[in-house]
LUMKOL-218844 format. One line per 3 residues: their letters; for each residue x, y, z of N, C-alpha, C. Coordinates in steps of 0.02 Angstrom, whole numbers, plus 50000, padded with zeros to 5 digits. Layout:
BEGIN
A	X/Y/Z/X/Y/Z/X/Y/Z; ... $
END
This chain:
BEGIN
MSA	56591/51774/57386/56552/51825/57347/56563/51895/57360; 56601/51933/57320/56597/52003/57320/56534/52024/57339; 56530/52077/57352/56482/52140/57353/56457/52196/57270 $
RDP	56397/52183/57264/56393/52233/57181/56420/52287/57185; 56450/52290/57147/56473/52374/57132/56416/52413/57122; 56415/52471/57157/56353/52505/57163/56375/52581/57110 $
LPD	56431/52583/57076/56459/52625/57044/56390/52639/56982; 56387/52606/56940/56361/52596/56884/56275/52612/56890; 56241/52576/56956/56179/52585/56972/56197/52660/56971 $
LLI	56232/52694/57010/56228/52759/57035/56224/52800/56977; 56259/52779/56914/56287/52822/56866/56234/52822/56824; 56171/52788/56829/56098/52790/56805/56055/52839/56841 $
AIP	56054/52814/56898/56020/52868/56964/56039/52934/56962; 56089/52969/56969/56096/53017/56977/56072/53049/56927; 56103/53053/56871/56080/53093/56823/55987/53087/56795 $
VVI	55973/53033/56814/55913/53031/56830/55880/53080/56852; 55870/53084/56907/55854/53127/56960/55865/53193/56947; 55937/53220/56948/55937/53271/56903/55902/53305/56880 $
LVC	55894/53259/56823/55868/53288/56756/55792/53290/56762; 55761/53234/56802/55683/53224/56811/55661/53309/56865; 55730/53314/56913/55714/53364/56954/55686/53439/56934 $
QAG	55756/53440/56868/55756/53515/56837/55718/53526/56808; 55686/53455/56767/55617/53480/56719/55563/53524/56768; 55551/53463/56815/55502/53489/56858/55510/53564/56881 $
AQL	55577/53593/56890/55569/53660/56914/55570/53696/56850; 55576/53699/56808/55573/53722/56745/55491/53720/56737; 55450/53654/56728/55371/53652/56743/55330/53685/56780 $
FRR	55360/53692/56823/55336/53717/56893/55330/53802/56869; 55392/53835/56866/55424/53914/56862/55363/53941/56786; 55367/53900/56733/55307/53930/56702/55249/53944/56714 $
FGQ	55231/53885/56777/55138/53928/56802/55173/53964/56883; 55226/53999/56882/55223/54072/56921/55248/54018/56983; 55255/53939/57001/55278/53911/57053/55358/53932/57071 $
PPV	55367/53910/57135/55419/53925/57144/55490/53863/57129; 55527/53865/57075/55545/53799/57062/55568/53733/57097; 55573/53735/57169/55580/53700/57241/55528/53643/57215 $
IGE	55460/53683/57210/55408/53644/57216/55375/53586/57153; 55425/53590/57116/55422/53544/57042/55463/53511/57073; 55528/53525/57102/55590/53477/57118/55564/53431/57168 $
ITL	55524/53480/57216/55509/53405/57272/55454/53349/57235; 55380/53380/57212/55350/53343/57181/55368/53308/57118; 55411/53321/57091/55451/53257/57050/55482/53223/57080 $
GIM	55529/53248/57143/55552/53190/57187/55504/53149/57230; 55458/53155/57225/55387/53115/57268/55371/53078/57212; 55366/53094/57151/55331/53047/57112/55387/53006/57076 $
LGP	55444/53001/57092/55480/52955/57084/55483/52883/57138; 55451/52903/57195/55454/52853/57263/55378/52795/57247; 55373/52800/57301/55321/52736/57316/55259/52778/57287 $
SLL	55242/52834/57291/55188/52868/57277/55154/52868/57226; 55201/52857/57149/55185/52863/57065/55230/52796/57046; 55267/52805/57032/55335/52764/57020/55337/52701/57026 $
GWV	55324/52693/57086/55317/52628/57146/55263/52593/57122; 55203/52639/57122/55133/52605/57123/55131/52580/57059; 55134/52627/56985/55134/52609/56931/55175/52543/56911 $
SPA	55243/52548/56940/55314/52493/56916/55330/52491/56962; 55327/52443/56997/55387/52425/57075/55438/52411/57042; 55434/52372/56971/55506/52347/56947/55535/52399/56912 $
AQT	55518/52424/56910/55546/52490/56890/55597/52545/56944; 55550/52559/56991/55580/52574/57030/55622/52542/57069; 55628/52475/57074/55670/52448/57113/55750/52463/57056 $
WLF	55719/52452/56982/55785/52437/56938/55819/52515/56960; 55791/52573/56958/55810/52641/56942/55846/52634/57022; 55821/52636/57082/55840/52640/57141/55849/52579/57190 $
PDS	55895/52518/57159/55917/52470/57186/55929/52484/57264; 55935/52424/57318/55954/52442/57378/56028/52464/57390; 56075/52434/57345/56150/52463/57345/56166/52512/57335 $
VLP	56104/52578/57310/56147/52639/57297/56089/52691/57343; 56070/52675/57372/56009/52688/57400/56048/52753/57481; 56107/52693/57497/56137/52750/57541/56186/52772/57513 $
YIS	56205/52786/57456/56246/52832/57437/56199/52904/57413; 56153/52907/57391/56105/52936/57377/56086/52970/57429; 56058/52960/57473/56052/52977/57530/56124/53031/57570 $
AFG	56171/53006/57573/56241/53026/57591/56255/53105/57548; 56256/53103/57466/56271/53133/57433/56219/53191/57447; 56152/53170/57450/56104/53212/57465/56105/53259/57543 $
NIG	56100/53238/57579/56149/53252/57658/56203/53316/57641; 56251/53286/57596/56287/53335/57594/56279/53399/57524; 56224/53391/57499/56190/53453/57475/56170/53481/57526 $
LLA	56124/53451/57570/56073/53493/57618/56128/53530/57657; 56180/53506/57696/56220/53523/57711/56256/53603/57694; 56268/53609/57618/56295/53656/57602/56240/53711/57603 $
FMF	56166/53677/57576/56113/53727/57566/56114/53746/57622; 56109/53714/57692/56102/53734/57766/56156/53808/57774; 56198/53785/57758/56268/53843/57763/56256/53908/57708 $
LIG	56207/53910/57661/56184/53969/57621/56141/54000/57646; 56095/53954/57677/56049/53987/57711/56061/54027/57778; 56110/54027/57813/56150/54050/57860/56191/54106/57835 $
LEL	56227/54102/57771/56255/54146/57758/56206/54225/57718; 56142/54203/57681/56118/54243/57653/56052/54285/57703; 56050/54250/57777/55999/54245/57846/56041/54337/57855 $
DLG	56002/54384/57830/56044/54440/57832/55990/54465/57894; 56022/54505/57965/55977/54522/58024/55992/54593/58001; 56022/54634/57972/56016/54696/57933/55961/54699/57920 $
TLR	55916/54669/57886/55842/54690/57872/55790/54698/57917; 55841/54683/58003/55785/54712/58043/55779/54793/58067; 55820/54817/58021/55840/54904/58035/55787/54924/58010 $
GHR	55762/54972/58069/55683/55006/58049/55636/54976/58071; 55650/54893/58066/55579/54875/58072/55582/54818/58131; 55633/54825/58174/55653/54785/58249/55581/54781/58278 $
GTA	55532/54805/58296/55490/54815/58340/55447/54763/58320; 55403/54806/58242/55354/54757/58204/55376/54702/58198; 55459/54666/58179/55461/54606/58163/55451/54532/58212 $
VAV	55484/54576/58258/55481/54550/58331/55404/54511/58366; 55388/54551/58339/55284/54558/58365/55274/54492/58312; 55263/54521/58248/55251/54476/58210/55267/54398/58196 $
SQA	55349/54385/58190/55389/54336/58207/55376/54292/58278; 55341/54332/58345/55349/54294/58389/55275/54267/58390; 55231/54305/58349/55150/54289/58359/55148/54226/58305 $
SIV	55179/54216/58249/55182/54180/58190/55221/54109/58231; 55248/54100/58278/55263/54074/58300/55240/54026/58376; 55211/54081/58418/55176/54049/58474/55092/54023/58447 $
LPL	55076/54045/58404/55022/54036/58408/55034/53955/58338; 55058/53931/58311/55059/53886/58273/55097/53836/58318; 55132/53858/58389/55172/53793/58434/55100/53776/58468 $
VLG	55059/53838/58506/54996/53812/58556/54944/53761/58493; 54903/53791/58449/54868/53735/58399/54914/53679/58375; 54972/53671/58366/55013/53616/58333/55005/53581/58424 $
SLL	55020/53592/58450/55040/53543/58536/54945/53531/58537; 54914/53560/58518/54849/53516/58544/54810/53482/58488; 54844/53477/58400/54851/53445/58365/54884/53376/58377 $
ALA	54954/53401/58399/54977/53342/58435/54955/53290/58491; 54926/53312/58521/54891/53273/58579/54848/53225/58564; 54810/53271/58535/54761/53221/58499/54769/53165/58450 $
MFG	54837/53171/58413/54857/53121/58372/54896/53085/58396; 54919/53085/58461/54985/53042/58494/54955/52968/58469; 54905/52956/58509/54880/52884/58504/54873/52855/58458 $
SFA	54880/52870/58375/54857/52840/58327/54925/52857/58269; 54954/52910/58310/55038/52906/58248/55103/52905/58275; 55102/52909/58343/55160/52916/58363/55182/52837/58367 $
PPG	55249/52856/58342/55278/52766/58340/55283/52724/58403; 55304/52688/58391/55315/52643/58459/55377/52666/58495; 55379/52689/58559/55424/52685/58608/55451/52765/58615 $
VGR	55413/52813/58598/55416/52879/58576/55380/52903/58627; 55412/52945/58667/55366/52996/58717/55324/53050/58687; 55256/53071/58738/55232/53126/58723/55259/53191/58720 $
LPF	55308/53206/58753/55318/53270/58766/55351/53285/58692; 55404/53220/58650/55461/53243/58619/55398/53254/58536; 55332/53199/58545/55321/53192/58470/55270/53285/58481 $
VLF	55264/53298/58538/55218/53363/58544/55256/53392/58509; 55318/53416/58556/55356/53467/58542/55381/53473/58471; 55397/53407/58434/55417/53405/58358/55366/53431/58304 $
IAV	55296/53432/58327/55259/53444/58281/55235/53512/58295; 55232/53531/58348/55215/53589/58369/55260/53649/58331; 55314/53636/58320/55377/53684/58293/55380/53645/58228 $
SMS	55367/53599/58210/55346/53595/58111/55304/53636/58095; 55262/53647/58145/55207/53695/58126/55222/53780/58106; 55276/53790/58152/55283/53856/58146/55340/53877/58109 $
ITA	55379/53814/58053/55419/53853/57988/55405/53907/57935; 55451/53937/57935/55442/53986/57872/55517/53975/57827; 55500/53971/57778/55558/53940/57707/55580/54014/57682 $
FPV	55620/54052/57712/55654/54103/57715/55679/54128/57629; 55719/54058/57617/55757/54087/57549/55697/54084/57477; 55631/54054/57504/55584/54046/57452/55545/54114/57449 $
LAR	55513/54123/57512/55496/54220/57539/55549/54248/57490; 55614/54252/57497/55647/54300/57466/55632/54290/57388; 55634/54245/57370/55615/54216/57294/55563/54252/57272 $
VLT	55472/54243/57302/55428/54243/57289/55435/54340/57296; 55465/54372/57343/55467/54437/57330/55517/54467/57290; 55543/54448/57261/55595/54471/57192/55551/54466/57142 $
DRG	55516/54417/57124/55466/54390/57083/55416/54453/57074; 55386/54451/57144/55332/54505/57131/55361/54589/57118; 55422/54605/57124/55459/54669/57130/55443/54710/57187 $
LIG	55446/54668/57255/55414/54698/57314/55499/54693/57345; 55544/54675/57330/55587/54646/57385/55629/54723/57408; 55598/54766/57388/55642/54843/57410/55588/54860/57432 $
TRI	55537/54862/57442/55478/54892/57472/55466/54868/57553; 55434/54929/57560/55419/54927/57629/55381/54852/57664; 55337/54818/57631/55291/54765/57636/55368/54702/57640 $
GSL	55382/54692/57578/55460/54661/57578/55509/54687/57620; 55531/54705/57648/55569/54716/57695/55551/54708/57767; 55502/54709/57769/55471/54689/57837/55447/54621/57842 $
AMA	55430/54594/57785/55416/54511/57793/55491/54475/57786; 55542/54498/57766/55630/54470/57757/55613/54501/57828; 55621/54527/57862/55656/54555/57922/55608/54513/57978 $
CAA	55548/54492/57975/55510/54432/58025/55525/54357/57987; 55540/54344/57911/55582/54295/57932/55641/54281/57933; 55672/54325/57957/55742/54335/57986/55741/54306/58058 $
VDD	55705/54330/58081/55677/54320/58183/55655/54252/58189; 55611/54230/58140/55576/54187/58149/55592/54104/58105; 55651/54111/58077/55697/54054/58077/55765/54062/58142 $
VTA	55774/54100/58147/55833/54073/58195/55789/54067/58259; 55725/54084/58286/55699/54076/58335/55672/53984/58330; 55634/53991/58262/55630/53912/58249/55669/53866/58242 $
WCL	55730/53891/58220/55786/53831/58223/55823/53804/58290; 55803/53877/58324/55856/53862/58407/55798/53802/58465; 55716/53835/58438/55655/53783/58463/55687/53708/58457 $
LAA	55714/53682/58378/55700/53636/58333/55775/53585/58373; 55835/53632/58377/55876/53617/58413/55846/53586/58482; 55831/53620/58524/55785/53605/58589/55763/53516/58593 $
VVA	55728/53539/58525/55687/53463/58515/55725/53413/58504; 55762/53413/58468/55818/53370/58460/55852/53347/58523; 55867/53377/58550/55911/53381/58609/55847/53329/58662 $
VST	55818/53351/58672/55737/53313/58705/55744/53237/58682; 55733/53233/58605/55716/53193/58586/55759/53121/58573; 55843/53153/58578/55887/53090/58585/55917/53101/58661 $
SGS	55912/53130/58689/55946/53123/58766/55871/53067/58807; 55897/53019/58849/55871/52973/58889/55834/53002/58943; 55857/53053/58965/55851/53090/59050/55848/53175/59020 $
PAE	55813/53198/59075/55799/53288/59076/55895/53302/59085; 55936/53264/59125/55992/53309/59129/56043/53277/59066; 56029/53224/59026/56066/53236/58967/56029/53286/58926 $
ALT	55961/53297/58912/55962/53349/58880/55981/53427/58893; 55976/53427/58960/56029/53501/58998/56093/53482/58979; 56112/53430/58981/56199/53453/58959/56195/53456/58879 $
TAA	56155/53440/58830/56170/53421/58772/56141/53507/58759; 56089/53512/58781/56084/53602/58774/56147/53661/58792; 56162/53619/58859/56250/53681/58892/56298/53671/58819 $
FAA	56310/53597/58797/56352/53608/58752/56335/53649/58667; 56274/53641/58666/56247/53690/58608/56260/53750/58615; 56242/53776/58686/56256/53849/58705/56325/53860/58681 $
VFL	56385/53839/58728/56458/53824/58733/56476/53857/58658; 56432/53778/58611/56460/53804/58531/56419/53850/58511; 56382/53890/58505/56350/53940/58492/56393/54009/58499 $
AVM	56416/54003/58547/56447/54067/58579/56533/54052/58560; 56564/54010/58570/56625/54002/58531/56629/54016/58461; 56566/54010/58427/56549/54046/58367/56546/54097/58343 $
IYA	56508/54122/58383/56498/54195/58373/56549/54248/58421; 56592/54225/58468/56637/54250/58496/56718/54260/58459; 56719/54217/58444/56771/54181/58436/56791/54174/58369 $
LRP	56754/54123/58325/56786/54098/58267/56749/54157/58232; 56709/54188/58239/56676/54241/58179/56736/54298/58184; 56752/54309/58245/56807/54386/58229/56887/54357/58177 $
LLA	56907/54293/58210/56946/54251/58159/56939/54250/58070; 56861/54219/58058/56836/54235/57991/56845/54288/57973; 56834/54364/58005/56843/54434/57966/56907/54434/57956 $
RWA	56950/54424/58007/57030/54441/57976/57041/54370/57914; 57027/54314/57907/57046/54280/57896/57024/54309/57815; 56970/54328/57808/56930/54359/57741/56966/54439/57715 $
ERA	56996/54472/57744/57024/54511/57728/57085/54493/57690; 57146/54423/57709/57179/54429/57674/57159/54376/57620; 57101/54335/57632/57088/54284/57581/57081/54313/57518 $
ERM	57068/54396/57512/57083/54407/57435/57128/54408/57388; 57184/54390/57428/57269/54378/57399/57269/54301/57390; 57201/54268/57411/57232/54185/57394/57172/54186/57327 $
ADG	57187/54118/57308/57142/54073/57271/57080/54038/57260; 57045/54048/57217/56976/54057/57249/56975/53969/57279; 57004/53907/57244/57010/53857/57247/57017/53844/57328 $
VVL	57077/53886/57362/57083/53880/57436/57035/53912/57453; 56995/53962/57448/56934/53974/57488/56897/53927/57485; 56879/53914/57432/56812/53877/57426/56832/53797/57466 $
VVL	56891/53781/57475/56904/53734/57532/56912/53738/57589; 56913/53787/57616/56918/53816/57681/56857/53840/57705; 56806/53868/57662/56729/53868/57655/56693/53807/57687 $
FSG	56697/53751/57632/56664/53679/57627/56700/53651/57696; 56788/53658/57704/56804/53627/57768/56758/53639/57830; 56753/53705/57825/56714/53741/57908/56666/53711/57918 $
LCL	56618/53712/57859/56541/53710/57873/56524/53613/57886; 56587/53586/57859/56603/53498/57894/56595/53504/57935; 56659/53534/57973/56679/53527/58022/56640/53562/58091 $
SAL	56580/53596/58072/56535/53653/58112/56477/53581/58121; 56486/53559/58041/56412/53499/58058/56433/53433/58117; 56496/53425/58077/56532/53379/58141/56517/53403/58224 $
ATD	56542/53429/58230/56535/53461/58284/56467/53460/58335; 56407/53506/58309/56349/53487/58323/56318/53422/58318; 56354/53390/58271/56311/53303/58265/56328/53254/58345 $
RIG	56401/53288/58351/56437/53247/58414/56385/53258/58473; 56395/53331/58467/56352/53365/58528/56295/53354/58552; 56259/53324/58489/56182/53293/58485/56145/53339/58465 $
VHA	56128/53379/58427/56089/53399/58407/56094/53410/58348; 56121/53395/58313/56122/53363/58232/56165/53415/58189; 56173/53377/58135/56251/53412/58079/56216/53459/58050 $
LFG	56162/53477/58047/56105/53522/58005/56137/53607/58021; 56139/53587/58089/56131/53639/58130/56198/53691/58140; 56253/53638/58145/56329/53669/58130/56335/53691/58057 $
AFV	56304/53682/58016/56324/53721/57946/56291/53786/57937; 56227/53784/57967/56174/53820/57959/56217/53879/58022; 56237/53879/58077/56283/53917/58116/56334/53940/58089 $
FGL	56392/53920/58052/56454/53916/58001/56420/53964/57952; 56336/53955/57946/56349/54027/57873/56348/54077/57921; 56299/54065/57958/56290/54135/57998/56361/54190/58024 $
VTP	56404/54144/58025/56470/54176/58043/56515/54194/58009; 56501/54173/57939/56570/54196/57889/56551/54249/57856; 56585/54293/57848/56594/54354/57823/56560/54373/57774 $
RGS	56520/54420/57769/56518/54456/57704/56531/54513/57683; 56509/54535/57614/56542/54588/57581/56605/54571/57561; 56638/54494/57568/56716/54494/57533/56707/54455/57460 $
RVV	56722/54496/57427/56700/54457/57323/56748/54382/57343; 56802/54378/57371/56817/54327/57357/56763/54259/57398; 56728/54281/57451/56693/54220/57486/56628/54239/57444 $
ERC	56598/54274/57434/56540/54281/57366/56555/54242/57316; 56603/54227/57290/56652/54195/57236/56634/54132/57233; 56656/54115/57291/56670/54059/57317/56588/54006/57340 $
TAR	56556/54036/57387/56489/54016/57406/56434/54025/57327; 56463/54067/57275/56409/54061/57206/56452/53993/57182; 56478/53977/57180/56528/53938/57162/56490/53838/57195 $
LRA	56502/53869/57237/56482/53805/57294/56394/53797/57281; 56351/53841/57269/56283/53851/57235/56274/53815/57195; 56306/53818/57144/56310/53817/57061/56309/53739/57062 $
FSV	56342/53708/57105/56344/53654/57123/56299/53603/57152; 56305/53614/57218/56265/53578/57269/56199/53594/57228; 56174/53653/57244/56088/53663/57214/56063/53601/57165 $
PVL	56099/53638/57124/56047/53588/57073/56068/53509/57051; 56155/53500/57069/56160/53431/57083/56155/53400/57138; 56180/53403/57204/56164/53379/57261/56101/53369/57307 $
LPL	56063/53423/57297/55984/53445/57323/55937/53392/57303; 55948/53390/57246/55875/53340/57211/55878/53275/57230; 55963/53242/57257/55963/53188/57286/55932/53194/57348 $
FFV	55920/53250/57376/55881/53238/57447/55814/53252/57429; 55771/53277/57378/55711/53272/57357/55686/53197/57360; 55739/53164/57317/55726/53104/57296/55714/53063/57347 $
STG	55766/53070/57422/55764/53035/57489/55703/53060/57515; 55686/53086/57509/55624/53121/57540/55572/53083/57492; 55569/53083/57447/55503/53051/57383/55501/52975/57397 $
LRT	55560/52927/57421/55562/52884/57426/55523/52858/57506; 55535/52909/57539/55502/52895/57612/55424/52908/57624; 55388/52960/57553/55325/52980/57560/55297/52930/57511 $
DVS	55234/52897/57546/55182/52874/57495/55139/52878/57536; 55092/52899/57471/55035/52929/57465/54979/52885/57485; 55003/52808/57469/54966/52762/57473/54927/52759/57543 $
LLA	54976/52750/57608/54978/52747/57656/54901/52789/57692; 54881/52849/57655/54816/52885/57656/54764/52853/57641; 54780/52845/57550/54726/52834/57512/54668/52781/57535 $
ADP	54728/52724/57581/54647/52672/57581/54613/52691/57663; 54612/52728/57672/54577/52750/57735/54561/52827/57754; 54494/52849/57743/54470/52914/57733/54482/52942/57804 $
VQW	54494/52911/57837/54506/52930/57908/54570/52980/57917; 54638/52950/57865/54675/52969/57869/54685/53050/57842; 54652/53051/57796/54631/53110/57758/54604/53170/57785 $
LWA	54570/53141/57828/54533/53196/57884/54605/53231/57935; 54632/53183/57946/54698/53207/57986/54736/53240/57944; 54759/53235/57886/54773/53256/57826/54771/53356/57823 $
LAV	54709/53342/57825/54670/53412/57815/54670/53459/57894; 54654/53390/57946/54678/53449/58007/54726/53464/58005; 54789/53445/57985/54851/53479/57988/54856/53526/57949 $
LAV	54858/53515/57887/54842/53587/57836/54811/53641/57870; 54764/53624/57900/54719/53688/57927/54734/53723/57985; 54762/53687/58024/54801/53691/58090/54855/53742/58073 $
AML	54894/53699/58014/54968/53729/57982/54946/53798/57961; 54879/53816/57926/54865/53870/57900/54850/53921/57930; 54801/53914/57980/54768/53943/58052/54829/53975/58074 $
GKW	54877/53924/58108/54928/53955/58144/54968/54004/58106; 54981/53973/58066/55059/54016/58045/55011/54091/58010; 54983/54086/57974/54929/54146/57932/54901/54187/57955 $
GGS	54861/54155/58011/54821/54186/58064/54879/54222/58103; 54930/54215/58133/54972/54226/58190/55006/54304/58147; 55036/54276/58090/55069/54332/58073/55026/54376/58060 $
TGG	54973/54375/58031/54905/54419/58013/54905/54477/58079; 54876/54417/58133/54854/54443/58187/54919/54515/58223; 54981/54473/58218/55052/54505/58235/55050/54570/58200 $
ARL	55044/54558/58146/55038/54646/58102/54996/54696/58108; 54948/54666/58134/54882/54718/58152/54883/54733/58208; 54920/54714/58253/54917/54735/58327/54994/54776/58319 $
AGR	55031/54777/58290/55087/54813/58262/55077/54872/58223; 55001/54883/58191/54986/54925/58183/54978/54932/58100; 54991/54870/58071/54972/54872/57971/54909/54865/57979 $
SWR	54895/54893/57905/54842/54887/57862/54808/54828/57859; 54770/54787/57839/54731/54742/57830/54776/54718/57775; 54778/54758/57732/54832/54703/57654/54880/54705/57677 $
DSL	54908/54735/57721/54987/54738/57715/54986/54657/57788; 54950/54660/57824/54964/54613/57863/54937/54534/57846; 54888/54519/57805/54872/54493/57753/54925/54462/57718 $
SIG	54975/54510/57696/55015/54475/57649/55067/54468/57673; 55091/54477/57732/55143/54458/57787/55122/54386/57802; 55064/54399/57817/55045/54333/57847/55038/54260/57785 $
ALM	55025/54268/57717/55030/54250/57673/55094/54206/57647; 55166/54259/57664/55203/54244/57653/55227/54204/57690; 55248/54212/57783/55241/54204/57833/55203/54112/57841 $
NCR	55181/54086/57787/55147/54037/57767/55160/53993/57730; 55231/54015/57710/55270/53989/57639/55318/53934/57688; 55334/53867/57665/55376/53829/57698/55413/53817/57661 $
GLT	55400/53781/57610/55481/53761/57545/55511/53691/57574; 55559/53703/57549/55624/53651/57591/55629/53662/57654; 55634/53717/57683/55675/53713/57765/55597/53668/57796 $
ELV	55552/53658/57770/55510/53615/57799/55532/53539/57779; 55552/53546/57728/55555/53466/57729/55606/53439/57771; 55683/53492/57753/55733/53497/57814/55703/53455/57892 $
VLN	55667/53482/57909/55641/53487/57992/55585/53426/57986; 55562/53403/57915/55504/53328/57946/55583/53268/57919; 55616/53245/57881/55654/53223/57889/55708/53214/57939 $
LGL	55718/53264/57964/55755/53258/58026/55709/53198/58065; 55634/53246/58091/55610/53202/58140/55600/53122/58101; 55571/53110/58067/55595/53046/58039/55655/53012/58048 $
ELG	55713/53008/58034/55750/52988/58051/55754/52971/58130; 55751/53015/58158/55734/53043/58264/55694/52987/58263; 55654/52958/58224/55611/52917/58254/55550/52956/58285 $
VIG	55546/53023/58282/55487/53060/58338/55418/53048/58271; 55420/53012/58228/55344/53038/58179/55372/52982/58139; 55309/52924/58110/55307/52884/58084/55284/52900/57972 $
PDL	55306/52845/57942/55294/52876/57893/55226/52895/57860; 55171/52868/57889/55106/52909/57884/55106/52983/57905; 55128/52983/57968/55115/53087/57997/55170/53109/57936 $
FTM	55218/53076/57915/55286/53107/57876/55239/53132/57823; 55200/53076/57782/55175/53093/57703/55126/53151/57732; 55089/53166/57784/55045/53206/57802/55083/53283/57779 $
LVL	55124/53262/57823/55181/53347/57827/55211/53381/57781; 55223/53321/57728/55278/53339/57671/55204/53380/57602; 55142/53341/57625/55063/53357/57578/55063/53417/57615 $
MAL	55060/53430/57662/55061/53490/57690/55101/53567/57671; 55150/53554/57676/55216/53567/57647/55225/53612/57602; 55193/53555/57547/55183/53591/57486/55134/53623/57457 $
ITT	55056/53612/57494/55001/53658/57470/55027/53745/57497; 55071/53726/57554/55035/53803/57590/55109/53832/57558; 55160/53795/57529/55225/53840/57463/55188/53847/57412 $
GIT	55145/53800/57394/55127/53826/57320/55051/53876/57323; 55022/53893/57373/54969/53951/57379/55011/53996/57364; 55063/54020/57394/55100/54072/57431/55084/54154/57383 $
SPA	55105/54105/57309/55095/54148/57264/55056/54169/57236; 55000/54146/57218/54949/54162/57231/54910/54192/57264; 54904/54186/57327/54866/54208/57374/54893/54268/57376 $
LSW	54981/54280/57370/54989/54353/57372/54959/54410/57320; 54960/54366/57255/54930/54395/57203/54844/54432/57202; 54841/54384/57235/54748/54417/57259/54756/54450/57293 $
IRR	54785/54452/57355/54789/54505/57418/54801/54585/57406; 54866/54571/57341/54888/54636/57328/54837/54690/57267; 54813/54636/57236/54747/54653/57200/54714/54687/57224 $
EKF	54689/54672/57282/54603/54675/57324/54627/54741/57366; 54572/54773/57358/54555/54864/57386/54537/54835/57458; 54582/54842/57524/54547/54825/57571/54523/54898/57590 $
RGS	54466/54915/57637/54479/54958/57675/54521/54980/57714; 54542/55045/57701/54601/55061/57739/54679/55076/57698; 54686/55062/57647/54724/55051/57602/54749/55078/57571 $
SRT	54810/55096/57555/54814/55169/57514/54881/55151/57468; 54883/55180/57408/54932/55154/57342/55011/55153/57379; 55008/55214/57426/55088/55206/57443/55099/55164/57540 $
ESG	55047/55115/57530/55063/55070/57605/55112/55036/57568; 55124/55002/57523/55197/54947/57502/55246/54986/57464; 55250/55057/57463/55281/55075/57421/55363/55072/57444 $
PLA	55409/55095/57426/55482/55069/57423/55499/55135/57468; 55544/55094/57519/55588/55161/57569/55608/55199/57556; 55629/55238/57582/55679/55286/57549/55749/55275/57619 $
QDG	55805/55323/57590/55839/55303/57635/55846/55314/57710; 55802/55349/57727/55778/55379/57821/55737/55333/57825; 55699/55288/57777/55654/55260/57809/55578/55255/57781 $
TEP	55576/55337/57778/55509/55379/57753/55482/55363/57684; 55425/55379/57683/55413/55346/57606/55427/55406/57565; 55440/55390/57502/55455/55434/57454/55397/55462/57386 $
ATA	55425/55524/57373/55367/55572/57349/55344/55543/57303; 55362/55510/57266/55344/55489/57203/55322/55422/57187; 55248/55423/57152/55223/55370/57151/55266/55311/57102 $
GGA	55301/55342/57059/55341/55288/57010/55400/55253/57030; 55423/55270/57120/55469/55230/57147/55471/55170/57145; 55396/55131/57142/55387/55051/57126/55421/55032/57077 $
DQE	55409/55063/57026/55433/55038/56958/55513/55047/56948; 55507/55088/56970/55600/55114/56991/55643/55058/57021; 55613/55062/57072/55638/54998/57115/55657/54940/57091 $
RDR	55594/54904/57048/55600/54863/57006/55651/54846/56944; 55667/54898/56943/55697/54921/56878/55767/54900/56885; 55773/54899/56966/55842/54913/57002/55869/54821/57031 $
LRE	55807/54795/57004/55839/54715/57053/55870/54682/57002; 55932/54649/57035/55948/54601/57002/55915/54528/57012; 55928/54495/56933/55891/54436/56924/55932/54403/56992 $
PTP	55885/54344/57038/55886/54331/57083/55930/54240/57075; 55969/54207/57142/55976/54169/57114/55939/54129/57131; 55927/54044/57113/55872/54005/57110/55854/54012/57189 $
AR	55805/53992/57221/55779/54008/57317/55742/53931/57311; 55757/53904/57371/55718/53846/57364/55684/53872/57446 $
END
C-alpha cells in the first residue's frame, strides 16, 4: 500500500499558517508591537497550547504527521534566508564614533546574563536537563540564551520611534551589532561542545569553524566584491540564484563542520558586498518571499513544540518560568544599563539602551529551537524560554516610550538628538524632527 500523498494536506496547511500569522502581525502592529510578536503568538496558538487543547482533532486535521516534516523543512529554508538577511544588514559601520562605548555596553550585556544564566542553569539542571545531557552543555546553552538581542526588531523599534538617526539610536545599533557577533560566536562554541563526544572533538570543530570563517572573510569576500561589480550587467534572476546557492552551500559547510547550518547562512550574509544595486534588488526579492511566506512555517513549527499546558498543571513550573524571566531581564537590561552608565551616559540614555538590548524577538526563537533540536533542553524548559522571549520583546516598545517620556535627573533635551556629520551635537533643536522626516519606510523586521 502506497504512502498518502502529502501535497493536498500541504496545500491546506501552508495557506492557513501564512494567513493566520499575517493576521496576527497586522493585529499586533495596531497595538504598537513589532509584527513578529503577532506571528509568533499566532503560531503558538496553532499548536497544543490552544488549538490542540480546544480541539485536538482540528489540530491533527490541519497538521497531520505526513506534512510536519515538509513544514519544518520549508520553515528552515526560510530561516536560513532570514539569517542571511540578518548578516547582510548587520552593518559594523555603525560602530564608527561609538566603538569604545559599544564594546563596553555589549560586553556588559553579555557577561552579566552569562553569569546569572549559569547560576540559574546550575539550579535547574537536576529538574530540567534531558536524560544524558551533560552539565556543561546545559549550563552553557542557558547562559547564552539569556544574552541574545534581536538586532532586526531593535532596528524596527528605533525606526518607528524616530530614533534611528539619533545618538541613542546609533549607539544602540552599534551595541547590538557587537552583541550579535559575540553571541553567535558563543553559540557556535556551545553547539560544538554539545555535539562533540570529547574535548578533542570540540577543539577540532572549533578549529574547522575558525578556518571556515577565515576563508569566508579573506578569500570569498574579495571574490564576491569583484563579482558584484560585474553583476550589475547580469540579469537579476542569475544574481538571485547565485546568492541563494551561496547561502545554501555556506550553510551546508557549517552543518558538516558541526556548528549548524544557520551559522553558514549568517556568515555568508556578513561577507556579501553592500552598496550594489543589483544585490540590493535581489535580496529585497528574497526577503519579499521568504519572510512572509516561508518564515511563518518556522513559527508554527515552534508553536507545535510549545505547550503551555506543561506548565499549567504545576505551580512550581510557573515559579521557574518567573525565575527565567527575572534572570533574563536583570541580566540583559541591568547589564546594558550598567555598561552605559559606566561609559558616561545619562540615566535616561542608559535605561533606554537597556530596554532595547533586552529585546529578543525571532533571534531568541532560533537559538531555542537549536537547543531543542540538539536535545540540550526539553519541551518544558523550551516553553518557558519561548514565553520569556515573547514577554521581553513585547515590553520593549512600551518601556522605551515610558523612559523617553520621563525626565531623569541630569537629562537634557539634546541628550538623544541626531548627530551631525562630525559626530557633534547639532545647534538646532529641530534636527530630530528633520531626521524623522528623512526616514524611509522600513522593511518589516523580525
